[in-house]
KOLPAMAR-647581 format. One record per residue (C-alpha): residue number from 1; chain; x, y, z. Coordinates in steps of 0.5 Angstrom, whole numbers, plus 2048, in hexadecimal, padded with zeros to 3 digits. Layout:
# residues N
<site resi="NUM" chain="A" px="X" py="Y" pz="Z"/>
...
//
This chain:
# residues 200
<site resi="1" chain="A" px="836" py="78B" pz="751"/>
<site resi="2" chain="A" px="83D" py="78E" pz="751"/>
<site resi="3" chain="A" px="83C" py="796" pz="752"/>
<site resi="4" chain="A" px="838" py="798" pz="758"/>
<site resi="5" chain="A" px="836" py="79F" pz="75A"/>
<site resi="6" chain="A" px="837" py="7A1" pz="761"/>
<site resi="7" chain="A" px="832" py="7A6" pz="763"/>
<site resi="8" chain="A" px="835" py="7AA" pz="768"/>
<site resi="9" chain="A" px="839" py="7B1" pz="768"/>
<site resi="10" chain="A" px="83C" py="7AF" pz="76F"/>
<site resi="11" chain="A" px="844" py="7AF" pz="76E"/>
<site resi="12" chain="A" px="845" py="7AA" pz="774"/>
<site resi="13" chain="A" px="83F" py="7A6" pz="772"/>
<site resi="14" chain="A" px="842" py="7A5" pz="76B"/>
<site resi="15" chain="A" px="849" py="7A4" pz="76D"/>
<site resi="16" chain="A" px="846" py="79E" pz="772"/>
<site resi="17" chain="A" px="841" py="79B" pz="76D"/>
<site resi="18" chain="A" px="846" py="79B" pz="767"/>
<site resi="19" chain="A" px="84C" py="798" pz="76B"/>
<site resi="20" chain="A" px="847" py="793" pz="76E"/>
<site resi="21" chain="A" px="844" py="791" pz="767"/>
<site resi="22" chain="A" px="84A" py="791" pz="763"/>
<site resi="23" chain="A" px="84B" py="789" pz="764"/>
<site resi="24" chain="A" px="845" py="788" pz="761"/>
<site resi="25" chain="A" px="848" py="78A" pz="75A"/>
<site resi="26" chain="A" px="842" py="78F" pz="759"/>
<site resi="27" chain="A" px="844" py="796" pz="756"/>
<site resi="28" chain="A" px="841" py="79B" pz="75B"/>
<site resi="29" chain="A" px="840" py="7A2" pz="759"/>
<site resi="30" chain="A" px="83D" py="7A8" pz="75D"/>
<site resi="31" chain="A" px="837" py="7AB" pz="75B"/>
<site resi="32" chain="A" px="83A" py="7B2" pz="75C"/>
<site resi="33" chain="A" px="83E" py="7B0" pz="756"/>
<site resi="34" chain="A" px="838" py="7AF" pz="752"/>
<site resi="35" chain="A" px="834" py="7B5" pz="754"/>
<site resi="36" chain="A" px="82F" py="7B2" pz="758"/>
<site resi="37" chain="A" px="82C" py="7B6" pz="75D"/>
<site resi="38" chain="A" px="82B" py="7B4" pz="764"/>
<site resi="39" chain="A" px="825" py="7B1" pz="766"/>
<site resi="40" chain="A" px="820" py="7B3" pz="76B"/>
<site resi="41" chain="A" px="820" py="7AF" pz="772"/>
<site resi="42" chain="A" px="81A" py="7B1" pz="775"/>
<site resi="43" chain="A" px="818" py="7AA" pz="778"/>
<site resi="44" chain="A" px="819" py="7A8" pz="77F"/>
<site resi="45" chain="A" px="81C" py="7A1" pz="77E"/>
<site resi="46" chain="A" px="823" py="79F" pz="77B"/>
<site resi="47" chain="A" px="821" py="79A" pz="776"/>
<site resi="48" chain="A" px="81C" py="79F" pz="773"/>
<site resi="49" chain="A" px="821" py="7A5" pz="772"/>
<site resi="50" chain="A" px="826" py="7A0" pz="76F"/>
<site resi="51" chain="A" px="821" py="79D" pz="76A"/>
<site resi="52" chain="A" px="81F" py="7A4" pz="768"/>
<site resi="53" chain="A" px="826" py="7A6" pz="767"/>
<site resi="54" chain="A" px="828" py="7A0" pz="763"/>
<site resi="55" chain="A" px="822" py="7A1" pz="75F"/>
<site resi="56" chain="A" px="824" py="7A8" pz="75D"/>
<site resi="57" chain="A" px="82B" py="7A6" pz="75B"/>
<site resi="58" chain="A" px="828" py="7A0" pz="757"/>
<site resi="59" chain="A" px="823" py="7A5" pz="754"/>
<site resi="60" chain="A" px="828" py="7AA" pz="752"/>
<site resi="61" chain="A" px="82D" py="7A6" pz="74F"/>
<site resi="62" chain="A" px="829" py="7A0" pz="74C"/>
<site resi="63" chain="A" px="82E" py="79B" pz="750"/>
<site resi="64" chain="A" px="82E" py="797" pz="756"/>
<site resi="65" chain="A" px="82F" py="79B" pz="75C"/>
<site resi="66" chain="A" px="831" py="79A" pz="764"/>
<site resi="67" chain="A" px="82F" py="79E" pz="769"/>
<site resi="68" chain="A" px="830" py="79E" pz="771"/>
<site resi="69" chain="A" px="82C" py="7A2" pz="776"/>
<site resi="70" chain="A" px="830" py="7A1" pz="77D"/>
<site resi="71" chain="A" px="830" py="7A5" pz="784"/>
<site resi="72" chain="A" px="832" py="7A5" pz="78B"/>
<site resi="73" chain="A" px="82D" py="7A2" pz="790"/>
<site resi="74" chain="A" px="82E" py="7A4" pz="797"/>
<site resi="75" chain="A" px="82A" py="7A0" pz="79C"/>
<site resi="76" chain="A" px="829" py="7A5" pz="7A1"/>
<site resi="77" chain="A" px="826" py="7AA" pz="79C"/>
<site resi="78" chain="A" px="821" py="7A5" pz="79A"/>
<site resi="79" chain="A" px="825" py="7A3" pz="793"/>
<site resi="80" chain="A" px="827" py="7AA" pz="791"/>
<site resi="81" chain="A" px="82A" py="7AD" pz="78D"/>
<site resi="82" chain="A" px="828" py="7A7" pz="789"/>
<site resi="83" chain="A" px="826" py="7A9" pz="782"/>
<site resi="84" chain="A" px="827" py="7B0" pz="784"/>
<site resi="85" chain="A" px="82E" py="7AF" pz="785"/>
<site resi="86" chain="A" px="831" py="7B3" pz="780"/>
<site resi="87" chain="A" px="82D" py="7B9" pz="782"/>
<site resi="88" chain="A" px="82C" py="7B8" pz="789"/>
<site resi="89" chain="A" px="82E" py="7BF" pz="78B"/>
<site resi="90" chain="A" px="82B" py="7C3" pz="785"/>
<site resi="91" chain="A" px="82D" py="7C4" pz="77D"/>
<site resi="92" chain="A" px="831" py="7CA" pz="77E"/>
<site resi="93" chain="A" px="839" py="7C9" pz="77B"/>
<site resi="94" chain="A" px="83D" py="7C4" pz="777"/>
<site resi="95" chain="A" px="83D" py="7BD" pz="779"/>
<site resi="96" chain="A" px="843" py="7BE" pz="77E"/>
<site resi="97" chain="A" px="840" py="7C4" pz="781"/>
<site resi="98" chain="A" px="839" py="7C0" pz="782"/>
<site resi="99" chain="A" px="83E" py="7BA" pz="785"/>
<site resi="100" chain="A" px="841" py="7BE" pz="78A"/>
<site resi="101" chain="A" px="83A" py="7C1" pz="78C"/>
<site resi="102" chain="A" px="837" py="7BA" pz="78C"/>
<site resi="103" chain="A" px="83C" py="7B7" pz="791"/>
<site resi="104" chain="A" px="83C" py="7BD" pz="795"/>
<site resi="105" chain="A" px="834" py="7BC" pz="796"/>
<site resi="106" chain="A" px="835" py="7B5" pz="797"/>
<site resi="107" chain="A" px="83A" py="7B6" pz="79D"/>
<site resi="108" chain="A" px="836" py="7BB" pz="7A0"/>
<site resi="109" chain="A" px="830" py="7B7" pz="7A0"/>
<site resi="110" chain="A" px="834" py="7B1" pz="7A3"/>
<site resi="111" chain="A" px="837" py="7B5" pz="7A8"/>
<site resi="112" chain="A" px="836" py="7B2" pz="7AF"/>
<site resi="113" chain="A" px="833" py="7AB" pz="7AC"/>
<site resi="114" chain="A" px="836" py="7A5" pz="7AF"/>
<site resi="115" chain="A" px="833" py="7A0" pz="7A9"/>
<site resi="116" chain="A" px="836" py="7A3" pz="7A2"/>
<site resi="117" chain="A" px="835" py="79C" pz="79E"/>
<site resi="118" chain="A" px="834" py="79E" pz="797"/>
<site resi="119" chain="A" px="834" py="79A" pz="790"/>
<site resi="120" chain="A" px="835" py="79C" pz="789"/>
<site resi="121" chain="A" px="830" py="79A" pz="784"/>
<site resi="122" chain="A" px="831" py="799" pz="77D"/>
<site resi="123" chain="A" px="82C" py="797" pz="778"/>
<site resi="124" chain="A" px="82E" py="796" pz="771"/>
<site resi="125" chain="A" px="829" py="795" pz="76B"/>
<site resi="126" chain="A" px="82B" py="793" pz="764"/>
<site resi="127" chain="A" px="826" py="794" pz="75E"/>
<site resi="128" chain="A" px="828" py="791" pz="757"/>
<site resi="129" chain="A" px="823" py="797" pz="754"/>
<site resi="130" chain="A" px="81F" py="79D" pz="757"/>
<site resi="131" chain="A" px="819" py="798" pz="757"/>
<site resi="132" chain="A" px="81C" py="792" pz="75A"/>
<site resi="133" chain="A" px="816" py="78E" pz="75D"/>
<site resi="134" chain="A" px="81B" py="78A" pz="761"/>
<site resi="135" chain="A" px="821" py="78F" pz="764"/>
<site resi="136" chain="A" px="826" py="78B" pz="768"/>
<site resi="137" chain="A" px="826" py="78E" pz="76F"/>
<site resi="138" chain="A" px="82B" py="78C" pz="774"/>
<site resi="139" chain="A" px="82D" py="78F" pz="77B"/>
<site resi="140" chain="A" px="833" py="78F" pz="780"/>
<site resi="141" chain="A" px="833" py="792" pz="787"/>
<site resi="142" chain="A" px="83A" py="793" pz="78B"/>
<site resi="143" chain="A" px="839" py="793" pz="792"/>
<site resi="144" chain="A" px="83D" py="798" pz="797"/>
<site resi="145" chain="A" px="83D" py="79E" pz="79B"/>
<site resi="146" chain="A" px="83D" py="7A6" pz="79B"/>
<site resi="147" chain="A" px="843" py="7A9" pz="79E"/>
<site resi="148" chain="A" px="843" py="7B0" pz="7A0"/>
<site resi="149" chain="A" px="84A" py="7B2" pz="79E"/>
<site resi="150" chain="A" px="84C" py="7B1" pz="797"/>
<site resi="151" chain="A" px="852" py="7AC" pz="795"/>
<site resi="152" chain="A" px="855" py="7AB" pz="78E"/>
<site resi="153" chain="A" px="855" py="7AF" pz="788"/>
<site resi="154" chain="A" px="852" py="7A9" pz="783"/>
<site resi="155" chain="A" px="84B" py="7A8" pz="780"/>
<site resi="156" chain="A" px="846" py="7AD" pz="780"/>
<site resi="157" chain="A" px="840" py="7AF" pz="784"/>
<site resi="158" chain="A" px="83F" py="7AD" pz="78B"/>
<site resi="159" chain="A" px="845" py="7A8" pz="78A"/>
<site resi="160" chain="A" px="84A" py="7AC" pz="78F"/>
<site resi="161" chain="A" px="844" py="7AB" pz="794"/>
<site resi="162" chain="A" px="842" py="7A3" pz="793"/>
<site resi="163" chain="A" px="846" py="79F" pz="797"/>
<site resi="164" chain="A" px="847" py="797" pz="796"/>
<site resi="165" chain="A" px="848" py="794" pz="79D"/>
<site resi="166" chain="A" px="84A" py="78E" pz="79A"/>
<site resi="167" chain="A" px="850" py="792" pz="796"/>
<site resi="168" chain="A" px="851" py="797" pz="79B"/>
<site resi="169" chain="A" px="851" py="79C" pz="796"/>
<site resi="170" chain="A" px="84C" py="7A1" pz="792"/>
<site resi="171" chain="A" px="84A" py="7A0" pz="78B"/>
<site resi="172" chain="A" px="84E" py="7A6" pz="789"/>
<site resi="173" chain="A" px="855" py="7A2" pz="78C"/>
<site resi="174" chain="A" px="854" py="79C" pz="788"/>
<site resi="175" chain="A" px="858" py="79B" pz="782"/>
<site resi="176" chain="A" px="853" py="79C" pz="77C"/>
<site resi="177" chain="A" px="854" py="795" pz="77A"/>
<site resi="178" chain="A" px="852" py="792" pz="780"/>
<site resi="179" chain="A" px="84C" py="797" pz="781"/>
<site resi="180" chain="A" px="84A" py="795" pz="77A"/>
<site resi="181" chain="A" px="84A" py="78E" pz="77C"/>
<site resi="182" chain="A" px="846" py="78F" pz="783"/>
<site resi="183" chain="A" px="841" py="794" pz="782"/>
<site resi="184" chain="A" px="83A" py="795" pz="781"/>
<site resi="185" chain="A" px="83B" py="796" pz="77A"/>
<site resi="186" chain="A" px="840" py="791" pz="779"/>
<site resi="187" chain="A" px="83B" py="78C" pz="77C"/>
<site resi="188" chain="A" px="835" py="78E" pz="778"/>
<site resi="189" chain="A" px="839" py="78E" pz="771"/>
<site resi="190" chain="A" px="83C" py="787" pz="773"/>
<site resi="191" chain="A" px="835" py="785" pz="773"/>
<site resi="192" chain="A" px="833" py="788" pz="76D"/>
<site resi="193" chain="A" px="839" py="784" pz="76A"/>
<site resi="194" chain="A" px="837" py="77E" pz="76C"/>
<site resi="195" chain="A" px="830" py="77F" pz="769"/>
<site resi="196" chain="A" px="833" py="781" pz="763"/>
<site resi="197" chain="A" px="837" py="77A" pz="763"/>
<site resi="198" chain="A" px="831" py="776" pz="764"/>
<site resi="199" chain="A" px="834" py="774" pz="76B"/>
<site resi="200" chain="A" px="82E" py="777" pz="76F"/>
//
């Protein structure tokens, strides 16, 4: 397997996944370049949504496909926004508009809340074919806490509000190469790589 479809149209995810996967020697191609329509994501769990996206990518291309489903889980909000992270505040507007609305809603809900512990979760699924009976499924979690004022202009989504106490920086303040080594997505893909190499 040398060519792998990344089953996502999210520019931020595509950028991060391509960078993280590059050392594996895989040629990655975004599904949008191959005319693959977005998959429905009606499921209540990250793993079900990631699997649906991976199978959709493989079905339309005949190639192995990788998808991730990821989101921010805030303890004080009962794990929300979770699988609804991309559309926490609704479906209107482009991605930048939705990100701004999502972050505004997050800050509003956490105003006055003392414990703002949170984590990012990423589930990565790789299928060798659309009907692969043994998809490779790996998870990564990145612990942090939510700040109420944004810091940094890197990353995407909730990154300006996601503080890493161990670094004293938000995810948006980290250099891309550092984030791509530490993040929930990096952890999940590293586990996937180990599985593909037969190390796990």
